[in-house]
C-alpha positions as a Markdown table, in Angstrom:
| # | Residue | x | y | z |
|---|---|---|---|---|
| 1 | Met | -73.8 | 30.8 | 33.3 |
| 2 | Thr | -76.6 | 31.6 | 31.5 |
| 3 | Asp | -80.2 | 33.4 | 32.2 |
| 4 | Arg | -81.6 | 30.1 | 31.9 |
| 5 | Glu | -79.0 | 28.1 | 33.9 |
| 6 | Leu | -79.5 | 30.6 | 37.3 |
| 7 | Leu | -82.9 | 30.2 | 36.9 |
| 8 | Glu | -82.8 | 26.8 | 37.4 |
| 9 | Leu | -80.0 | 26.4 | 39.4 |
| 10 | Ala | -82.0 | 28.7 | 41.9 |
| 11 | Ala | -85.6 | 26.4 | 41.8 |
| 12 | Lys | -83.4 | 23.4 | 42.6 |
| 13 | Ala | -82.3 | 25.8 | 45.4 |
| 14 | Ala | -85.2 | 26.8 | 46.7 |
| 15 | Gly | -87.5 | 23.6 | 46.4 |
| 16 | Ile | -89.5 | 24.3 | 43.0 |
| 17 | Asp | -90.6 | 22.3 | 40.3 |
| 18 | Tyr | -90.9 | 23.4 | 36.9 |
| 19 | Ile | -90.6 | 22.3 | 33.6 |
| 20 | Ile | -88.9 | 23.6 | 30.3 |
| 21 | Ser | -90.9 | 24.2 | 27.4 |
| 22 | Gly | -91.0 | 27.0 | 24.8 |
| 23 | Gly | -87.2 | 28.0 | 26.9 |
| 24 | Gln | -88.9 | 28.4 | 29.2 |
| 25 | Leu | -88.9 | 27.4 | 32.8 |
| 26 | Trp | -93.1 | 27.0 | 33.8 |
| 27 | Thr | -94.2 | 25.8 | 37.8 |
| 28 | Thr | -96.8 | 25.0 | 38.8 |
| 29 | Ile | -99.4 | 27.5 | 42.0 |
| 30 | Glu | -101.7 | 26.3 | 44.0 |
| 31 | Gly | -104.2 | 28.1 | 44.9 |
| 32 | Ser | -107.1 | 27.9 | 48.1 |
| 33 | Ile | -109.2 | 27.0 | 45.2 |
| 34 | Asn | -107.5 | 26.3 | 42.0 |
| 35 | Lys | -104.1 | 24.8 | 40.7 |
| 36 | His | -102.6 | 27.0 | 37.9 |
| 37 | Thr | -99.0 | 26.9 | 36.4 |
| 38 | Glu | -97.5 | 30.1 | 35.8 |
| 39 | Arg | -93.8 | 30.7 | 33.3 |
| 40 | Trp | -91.4 | 31.5 | 36.4 |
| 41 | Asn | -89.3 | 34.0 | 35.8 |
| 42 | Pro | -87.8 | 35.9 | 39.1 |
| 43 | Leu | -84.9 | 38.2 | 36.9 |
| 44 | Ala | -88.9 | 39.6 | 35.3 |
| 45 | Asn | -90.8 | 39.3 | 38.8 |
| 46 | Asp | -90.8 | 41.2 | 42.0 |
| 47 | Gly | -93.3 | 39.1 | 43.6 |
| 48 | Gln | -91.7 | 36.0 | 42.2 |
| 49 | Ala | -88.0 | 38.0 | 43.7 |
| 50 | Leu | -89.9 | 38.4 | 46.7 |
| 51 | Arg | -90.8 | 34.4 | 46.9 |
| 52 | Leu | -87.0 | 32.9 | 47.3 |
| 53 | Ala | -85.9 | 35.4 | 48.8 |
| 54 | Val | -87.9 | 34.3 | 51.5 |
| 55 | Ala | -87.7 | 30.7 | 50.9 |
| 56 | Leu | -84.0 | 30.8 | 51.3 |
| 57 | Glu | -84.2 | 33.5 | 54.3 |
| 58 | Met | -82.1 | 35.7 | 52.5 |
| 59 | Leu | -80.8 | 39.4 | 53.5 |
| 60 | Val | -81.5 | 41.7 | 51.4 |
| 61 | His | -79.2 | 45.0 | 51.6 |
| 62 | Ile | -79.2 | 48.2 | 49.4 |
| 63 | Glu | -76.4 | 51.0 | 49.6 |
| 64 | Asn | -76.4 | 54.0 | 48.5 |
| 65 | Cys | -78.9 | 53.1 | 45.4 |
| 66 | Phe | -75.9 | 51.9 | 44.3 |
| 67 | Tyr | -74.4 | 48.0 | 45.3 |
| 68 | Val | -77.3 | 45.4 | 46.2 |
| 69 | Ile | -76.4 | 42.6 | 48.8 |
| 70 | Val | -77.5 | 39.7 | 49.1 |
| 71 | Cys | -76.9 | 37.4 | 51.6 |
| 72 | Lys | -78.0 | 33.8 | 52.9 |
| 73 | Glu | -75.7 | 32.0 | 55.7 |
| 74 | Asp | -71.8 | 31.7 | 53.3 |
| 75 | Val | -73.8 | 32.9 | 50.2 |
| 76 | Ser | -73.6 | 36.5 | 48.8 |
| 77 | Cys | -74.0 | 38.3 | 45.8 |
| 78 | Val | -72.8 | 41.3 | 45.1 |
| 79 | Glu | -74.5 | 43.5 | 41.9 |
| 80 | His | -73.7 | 46.3 | 41.2 |
| 81 | Ile | -76.2 | 48.6 | 39.9 |
| 82 | Gly | -73.8 | 51.6 | 38.2 |
| 83 | Asn | -73.9 | 55.5 | 38.9 |
| 84 | Asp | -74.4 | 56.8 | 35.8 |
| 85 | Gly | -78.6 | 57.3 | 37.1 |
| 86 | Lys | -79.6 | 54.8 | 34.4 |
| 87 | Gly | -79.0 | 51.7 | 36.3 |
| 88 | Cys | -82.5 | 50.2 | 38.2 |
| 89 | Ile | -82.7 | 49.1 | 41.3 |
| 90 | Tyr | -85.2 | 46.6 | 40.8 |
| 91 | Ala | -83.9 | 44.4 | 37.6 |
| 92 | Ala | -80.5 | 44.3 | 40.0 |
| 93 | Thr | -81.8 | 43.3 | 43.0 |
| 94 | Arg | -84.3 | 40.8 | 41.2 |
| 95 | Arg | -80.6 | 39.4 | 39.6 |
| 96 | Ala | -78.9 | 39.2 | 42.8 |
| 97 | Ile | -81.6 | 37.7 | 43.8 |
| 98 | Val | -81.4 | 34.5 | 41.9 |
| 99 | Cys | -77.4 | 34.8 | 41.6 |
| 100 | Ala | -76.9 | 33.9 | 45.3 |
| 101 | Ala | -80.5 | 31.4 | 45.1 |
| 102 | Ala | -78.1 | 29.8 | 42.1 |
| 103 | Glu | -74.6 | 29.3 | 43.8 |
| 104 | Ile | -77.2 | 27.9 | 46.9 |
| 105 | Gly | -78.2 | 24.8 | 44.1 |
| 106 | Lys | -75.3 | 24.3 | 43.7 |
| 107 | Glu | -74.0 | 23.4 | 46.4 |
| 108 | Leu | -77.1 | 21.1 | 46.5 |
| 109 | Lys | -75.9 | 18.7 | 43.0 |
């Protein structure tokens, strides 16, 4: 599955409306003063990944900085970071959250 497919399914799971422009997903954010459009990519954005996990009431567990486990009811995703010290725990955590959300989104078809 491509990153774009993962993002589309994750957005569906969280009920996030988006448009595709330039091959990327964009969503409208309503602030207290105004609305603005921003690129939606929780694979690269820590804040968006956290909001996605919170919206879907996920449990995120990191084991010894080698594995990230994301769970929501019967859906789970395990992302291996690696034991060479070069793995990025933040990127692995974002990916695990998006993958678990995508699995939830698949069930909504």
